[in-house]
Biotite code that builds the C-alpha atoms (Angstrom):
import biotite.structure as struc

atoms = struc.array([
    struc.Atom([-23.214, -40.120, -91.805], chain_id="A", res_id=1, res_name="MET", atom_name="CA", element="C"),
    struc.Atom([-20.274, -38.924, -89.794], chain_id="A", res_id=2, res_name="ALA", atom_name="CA", element="C"),
    struc.Atom([-17.264, -37.525, -91.413], chain_id="A", res_id=3, res_name="ARG", atom_name="CA", element="C"),
    struc.Atom([-13.689, -38.316, -90.614], chain_id="A", res_id=4, res_name="ARG", atom_name="CA", element="C"),
    struc.Atom([-11.786, -35.161, -89.182], chain_id="A", res_id=5, res_name="ILE", atom_name="CA", element="C"),
    struc.Atom([-8.589, -35.394, -89.961], chain_id="A", res_id=6, res_name="GLN", atom_name="CA", element="C"),
    struc.Atom([-8.654, -35.177, -93.750], chain_id="A", res_id=7, res_name="PRO", atom_name="CA", element="C"),
    struc.Atom([-10.810, -32.158, -92.443], chain_id="A", res_id=8, res_name="ILE", atom_name="CA", element="C"),
    struc.Atom([-7.611, -30.623, -90.950], chain_id="A", res_id=9, res_name="PHE", atom_name="CA", element="C"),
    struc.Atom([-5.034, -32.419, -94.016], chain_id="A", res_id=10, res_name="ASP", atom_name="CA", element="C"),
    struc.Atom([-7.142, -30.533, -96.593], chain_id="A", res_id=11, res_name="ARG", atom_name="CA", element="C"),
    struc.Atom([-6.945, -27.113, -94.755], chain_id="A", res_id=12, res_name="ILE", atom_name="CA", element="C"),
    struc.Atom([-3.183, -27.338, -94.086], chain_id="A", res_id=13, res_name="PHE", atom_name="CA", element="C"),
    struc.Atom([-2.484, -27.860, -97.115], chain_id="A", res_id=14, res_name="ALA", atom_name="CA", element="C"),
    struc.Atom([-4.405, -25.170, -98.417], chain_id="A", res_id=15, res_name="ALA", atom_name="CA", element="C"),
    struc.Atom([-2.567, -23.058, -95.894], chain_id="A", res_id=16, res_name="PHE", atom_name="CA", element="C"),
    struc.Atom([0.942, -24.564, -97.532], chain_id="A", res_id=17, res_name="GLU", atom_name="CA", element="C"),
    struc.Atom([-0.161, -23.619, -100.926], chain_id="A", res_id=18, res_name="ALA", atom_name="CA", element="C"),
    struc.Atom([-1.320, -20.084, -99.623], chain_id="A", res_id=19, res_name="ASN", atom_name="CA", element="C"),
    struc.Atom([-4.334, -20.037, -100.925], chain_id="A", res_id=20, res_name="ASP", atom_name="CA", element="C"),
    struc.Atom([-6.303, -16.806, -100.191], chain_id="A", res_id=21, res_name="PRO", atom_name="CA", element="C"),
    struc.Atom([-10.110, -18.432, -99.895], chain_id="A", res_id=22, res_name="ARG", atom_name="CA", element="C"),
    struc.Atom([-9.187, -19.300, -96.236], chain_id="A", res_id=23, res_name="ILE", atom_name="CA", element="C"),
    struc.Atom([-7.468, -15.847, -94.641], chain_id="A", res_id=24, res_name="GLY", atom_name="CA", element="C"),
    struc.Atom([-5.940, -16.002, -91.239], chain_id="A", res_id=25, res_name="GLY", atom_name="CA", element="C"),
    struc.Atom([-7.716, -18.737, -89.795], chain_id="A", res_id=26, res_name="SER", atom_name="CA", element="C"),
    struc.Atom([-4.437, -20.750, -89.518], chain_id="A", res_id=27, res_name="GLN", atom_name="CA", element="C"),
    struc.Atom([-3.710, -20.267, -85.763], chain_id="A", res_id=28, res_name="ASN", atom_name="CA", element="C"),
    struc.Atom([-7.531, -20.989, -85.256], chain_id="A", res_id=29, res_name="PHE", atom_name="CA", element="C"),
    struc.Atom([-7.288, -24.434, -87.266], chain_id="A", res_id=30, res_name="VAL", atom_name="CA", element="C"),
    struc.Atom([-3.518, -25.432, -85.204], chain_id="A", res_id=31, res_name="LYS", atom_name="CA", element="C"),
    struc.Atom([-5.358, -24.825, -81.731], chain_id="A", res_id=32, res_name="SER", atom_name="CA", element="C"),
    struc.Atom([-8.231, -26.995, -83.076], chain_id="A", res_id=33, res_name="LEU", atom_name="CA", element="C"),
    struc.Atom([-6.218, -29.557, -84.225], chain_id="A", res_id=34, res_name="GLN", atom_name="CA", element="C"),
    struc.Atom([-3.996, -29.446, -80.959], chain_id="A", res_id=35, res_name="GLU", atom_name="CA", element="C"),
    struc.Atom([-7.382, -29.981, -78.816], chain_id="A", res_id=36, res_name="GLY", atom_name="CA", element="C"),
    struc.Atom([-8.501, -32.446, -81.509], chain_id="A", res_id=37, res_name="TYR", atom_name="CA", element="C"),
    struc.Atom([-5.421, -33.976, -80.640], chain_id="A", res_id=38, res_name="LYS", atom_name="CA", element="C"),
    struc.Atom([-5.584, -34.284, -77.016], chain_id="A", res_id=39, res_name="ARG", atom_name="CA", element="C"),
    struc.Atom([-8.713, -35.045, -76.240], chain_id="A", res_id=40, res_name="LYS", atom_name="CA", element="C"),
    struc.Atom([-9.806, -37.052, -79.658], chain_id="A", res_id=41, res_name="LYS", atom_name="CA", element="C"),
    struc.Atom([-12.724, -34.903, -80.309], chain_id="A", res_id=42, res_name="SER", atom_name="CA", element="C"),
    struc.Atom([-14.091, -31.473, -81.201], chain_id="A", res_id=43, res_name="LEU", atom_name="CA", element="C"),
    struc.Atom([-17.313, -30.121, -79.783], chain_id="A", res_id=44, res_name="THR", atom_name="CA", element="C"),
    struc.Atom([-20.590, -29.256, -82.284], chain_id="A", res_id=45, res_name="ARG", atom_name="CA", element="C"),
    struc.Atom([-19.252, -25.567, -82.816], chain_id="A", res_id=46, res_name="ARG", atom_name="CA", element="C"),
    struc.Atom([-15.928, -26.359, -83.164], chain_id="A", res_id=47, res_name="GLN", atom_name="CA", element="C"),
    struc.Atom([-16.385, -28.734, -85.830], chain_id="A", res_id=48, res_name="LYS", atom_name="CA", element="C"),
    struc.Atom([-18.785, -26.114, -87.445], chain_id="A", res_id=49, res_name="GLU", atom_name="CA", element="C"),
    struc.Atom([-16.354, -23.557, -87.650], chain_id="A", res_id=50, res_name="ALA", atom_name="CA", element="C"),
    struc.Atom([-13.837, -26.096, -89.249], chain_id="A", res_id=51, res_name="LEU", atom_name="CA", element="C"),
    struc.Atom([-16.684, -27.727, -91.856], chain_id="A", res_id=52, res_name="LEU", atom_name="CA", element="C"),
    struc.Atom([-17.067, -24.057, -92.562], chain_id="A", res_id=53, res_name="ARG", atom_name="CA", element="C"),
    struc.Atom([-13.399, -22.875, -93.049], chain_id="A", res_id=54, res_name="ILE", atom_name="CA", element="C"),
    struc.Atom([-13.549, -26.536, -95.592], chain_id="A", res_id=55, res_name="GLU", atom_name="CA", element="C"),
    struc.Atom([-16.227, -25.302, -97.362], chain_id="A", res_id=56, res_name="ALA", atom_name="CA", element="C"),
    struc.Atom([-14.118, -21.747, -98.170], chain_id="A", res_id=57, res_name="ALA", atom_name="CA", element="C"),
    struc.Atom([-12.102, -24.630, -100.159], chain_id="A", res_id=58, res_name="LEU", atom_name="CA", element="C"),
    struc.Atom([-14.930, -25.138, -102.465], chain_id="A", res_id=59, res_name="ASP", atom_name="CA", element="C"),
    struc.Atom([-15.504, -21.505, -103.688], chain_id="A", res_id=60, res_name="ALA", atom_name="CA", element="C"),
    struc.Atom([-14.140, -20.649, -106.634], chain_id="A", res_id=61, res_name="PRO", atom_name="CA", element="C"),
    struc.Atom([-10.756, -18.983, -106.336], chain_id="A", res_id=62, res_name="MET", atom_name="CA", element="C"),
    struc.Atom([-11.010, -15.062, -105.898], chain_id="A", res_id=63, res_name="PRO", atom_name="CA", element="C"),
    struc.Atom([-10.360, -12.339, -108.928], chain_id="A", res_id=64, res_name="THR", atom_name="CA", element="C"),
    struc.Atom([-7.658, -10.913, -108.514], chain_id="A", res_id=65, res_name="VAL", atom_name="CA", element="C"),
    struc.Atom([-6.423, -6.903, -109.365], chain_id="A", res_id=66, res_name="ASP", atom_name="CA", element="C"),
    struc.Atom([-3.385, -7.598, -111.091], chain_id="A", res_id=67, res_name="ALA", atom_name="CA", element="C"),
    struc.Atom([-2.595, -4.203, -111.618], chain_id="A", res_id=68, res_name="ALA", atom_name="CA", element="C"),
    struc.Atom([-3.552, -3.178, -108.060], chain_id="A", res_id=69, res_name="MET", atom_name="CA", element="C"),
    struc.Atom([-1.406, -6.439, -106.581], chain_id="A", res_id=70, res_name="GLU", atom_name="CA", element="C"),
    struc.Atom([1.331, -4.784, -108.703], chain_id="A", res_id=71, res_name="THR", atom_name="CA", element="C"),
    struc.Atom([1.121, -1.297, -107.182], chain_id="A", res_id=72, res_name="ARG", atom_name="CA", element="C"),
    struc.Atom([0.415, -2.593, -103.712], chain_id="A", res_id=73, res_name="LEU", atom_name="CA", element="C"),
    struc.Atom([3.697, -4.569, -104.464], chain_id="A", res_id=74, res_name="THR", atom_name="CA", element="C"),
    struc.Atom([5.603, -1.855, -105.449], chain_id="A", res_id=75, res_name="THR", atom_name="CA", element="C"),
    struc.Atom([4.714, 0.296, -102.422], chain_id="A", res_id=76, res_name="LEU", atom_name="CA", element="C"),
    struc.Atom([5.432, -1.982, -99.957], chain_id="A", res_id=77, res_name="SER", atom_name="CA", element="C"),
    struc.Atom([8.902, -2.910, -101.055], chain_id="A", res_id=78, res_name="SER", atom_name="CA", element="C"),
    struc.Atom([9.663, 0.802, -101.712], chain_id="A", res_id=79, res_name="ARG", atom_name="CA", element="C"),
    struc.Atom([8.087, 1.951, -98.121], chain_id="A", res_id=80, res_name="ALA", atom_name="CA", element="C"),
    struc.Atom([10.205, -0.941, -96.387], chain_id="A", res_id=81, res_name="GLY", atom_name="CA", element="C"),
    struc.Atom([13.387, 0.571, -98.710], chain_id="A", res_id=82, res_name="LEU", atom_name="CA", element="C"),
    struc.Atom([12.596, 4.171, -97.028], chain_id="A", res_id=83, res_name="ALA", atom_name="CA", element="C"),
    struc.Atom([12.214, 2.565, -93.674], chain_id="A", res_id=84, res_name="GLY", atom_name="CA", element="C"),
    struc.Atom([8.207, 3.634, -93.787], chain_id="A", res_id=85, res_name="ASP", atom_name="CA", element="C"),
    struc.Atom([6.968, 1.036, -91.638], chain_id="A", res_id=86, res_name="LYS", atom_name="CA", element="C"),
    struc.Atom([3.647, 2.642, -91.288], chain_id="A", res_id=87, res_name="TRP", atom_name="CA", element="C"),
    struc.Atom([3.349, 2.697, -95.314], chain_id="A", res_id=88, res_name="THR", atom_name="CA", element="C"),
    struc.Atom([4.437, -0.957, -95.640], chain_id="A", res_id=89, res_name="ARG", atom_name="CA", element="C"),
    struc.Atom([2.473, -2.402, -93.300], chain_id="A", res_id=90, res_name="ASP", atom_name="CA", element="C"),
    struc.Atom([-0.531, -0.363, -95.385], chain_id="A", res_id=91, res_name="PHE", atom_name="CA", element="C"),
    struc.Atom([0.378, -1.726, -98.267], chain_id="A", res_id=92, res_name="ALA", atom_name="CA", element="C"),
    struc.Atom([0.867, -5.337, -97.524], chain_id="A", res_id=93, res_name="ALA", atom_name="CA", element="C"),
    struc.Atom([-3.024, -5.124, -95.599], chain_id="A", res_id=94, res_name="SER", atom_name="CA", element="C"),
    struc.Atom([-4.555, -4.111, -98.315], chain_id="A", res_id=95, res_name="LEU", atom_name="CA", element="C"),
    struc.Atom([-2.474, -6.651, -100.450], chain_id="A", res_id=96, res_name="LEU", atom_name="CA", element="C"),
    struc.Atom([-4.004, -9.426, -98.664], chain_id="A", res_id=97, res_name="GLN", atom_name="CA", element="C"),
    struc.Atom([-7.423, -7.719, -99.411], chain_id="A", res_id=98, res_name="ASP", atom_name="CA", element="C"),
    struc.Atom([-7.007, -7.610, -103.014], chain_id="A", res_id=99, res_name="VAL", atom_name="CA", element="C"),
    struc.Atom([-5.110, -11.236, -103.022], chain_id="A", res_id=100, res_name="LEU", atom_name="CA", element="C"),
    struc.Atom([-8.859, -12.333, -101.431], chain_id="A", res_id=101, res_name="ARG", atom_name="CA", element="C"),
    struc.Atom([-10.371, -10.681, -104.597], chain_id="A", res_id=102, res_name="GLY", atom_name="CA", element="C"),
    struc.Atom([-11.154, -7.777, -101.956], chain_id="A", res_id=103, res_name="LYS", atom_name="CA", element="C"),
    struc.Atom([-11.621, -4.276, -104.038], chain_id="A", res_id=104, res_name="SER", atom_name="CA", element="C"),
    struc.Atom([-10.355, -1.360, -101.631], chain_id="A", res_id=105, res_name="LEU", atom_name="CA", element="C"),
    struc.Atom([-12.801, 1.117, -100.250], chain_id="A", res_id=106, res_name="SER", atom_name="CA", element="C"),
    struc.Atom([-12.962, 4.407, -101.253], chain_id="A", res_id=107, res_name="ALA", atom_name="CA", element="C"),
    struc.Atom([-10.871, 5.860, -98.337], chain_id="A", res_id=108, res_name="ARG", atom_name="CA", element="C"),
    struc.Atom([-8.327, 2.974, -98.529], chain_id="A", res_id=109, res_name="GLN", atom_name="CA", element="C"),
    struc.Atom([-8.055, 3.834, -102.160], chain_id="A", res_id=110, res_name="MET", atom_name="CA", element="C"),
    struc.Atom([-7.499, 7.850, -100.992], chain_id="A", res_id=111, res_name="GLU", atom_name="CA", element="C"),
    struc.Atom([-4.670, 6.967, -98.690], chain_id="A", res_id=112, res_name="VAL", atom_name="CA", element="C"),
    struc.Atom([-3.219, 4.293, -100.991], chain_id="A", res_id=113, res_name="HIS", atom_name="CA", element="C"),
    struc.Atom([-2.732, 6.893, -103.463], chain_id="A", res_id=114, res_name="VAL", atom_name="CA", element="C"),
    struc.Atom([-1.817, 9.330, -100.996], chain_id="A", res_id=115, res_name="LYS", atom_name="CA", element="C"),
    struc.Atom([0.975, 7.826, -99.870], chain_id="A", res_id=116, res_name="VAL", atom_name="CA", element="C"),
    struc.Atom([1.900, 6.083, -103.126], chain_id="A", res_id=117, res_name="GLU", atom_name="CA", element="C"),
    struc.Atom([3.004, 9.608, -104.121], chain_id="A", res_id=118, res_name="ALA", atom_name="CA", element="C"),
    struc.Atom([5.358, 9.805, -101.245], chain_id="A", res_id=119, res_name="ARG", atom_name="CA", element="C"),
    struc.Atom([7.156, 6.559, -103.066], chain_id="A", res_id=120, res_name="HIS", atom_name="CA", element="C"),
    struc.Atom([7.634, 7.259, -106.662], chain_id="A", res_id=121, res_name="THR", atom_name="CA", element="C"),
    struc.Atom([10.879, 6.719, -108.439], chain_id="A", res_id=122, res_name="ASP", atom_name="CA", element="C"),
    struc.Atom([11.821, 10.436, -108.136], chain_id="A", res_id=123, res_name="ALA", atom_name="CA", element="C"),
    struc.Atom([11.863, 10.559, -104.691], chain_id="A", res_id=124, res_name="ASN", atom_name="CA", element="C"),
    struc.Atom([13.049, 7.121, -104.228], chain_id="A", res_id=125, res_name="MET", atom_name="CA", element="C"),
    struc.Atom([16.547, 8.153, -106.012], chain_id="A", res_id=126, res_name="ALA", atom_name="CA", element="C"),
    struc.Atom([16.053, 11.359, -103.821], chain_id="A", res_id=127, res_name="ALA", atom_name="CA", element="C"),
    struc.Atom([16.342, 9.122, -100.810], chain_id="A", res_id=128, res_name="LEU", atom_name="CA", element="C"),
    struc.Atom([19.370, 6.833, -102.327], chain_id="A", res_id=129, res_name="GLU", atom_name="CA", element="C"),
    struc.Atom([21.584, 10.112, -102.865], chain_id="A", res_id=130, res_name="ASN", atom_name="CA", element="C"),
])
């Protein structure tokens, strides 16, 4: 039995609007699939399989987020932005995306995180303001 394609797109785009962490950064890919679908009124077999894999991810349980790490990374990203430290801000934002998807940080990511977090402590931020 063939499934209708547009309701699948609708469900996925609703998840993007809700910032659902289960589908990650596939928004541009899904947009390009939808544009092609609107033009050609069909998808190739592989395109449909990819779309269905993304939809299937929405049926998975929501990931468990480490709230303490989320807070630490959000704070670090904010402080690095205030300090003009673009690399650290981007690094923290990247790690935050992983944490929000329920992933754990690797030992090396944690090592670098602790190192750069030490550069953006309350004392260092106060010194920066003076």
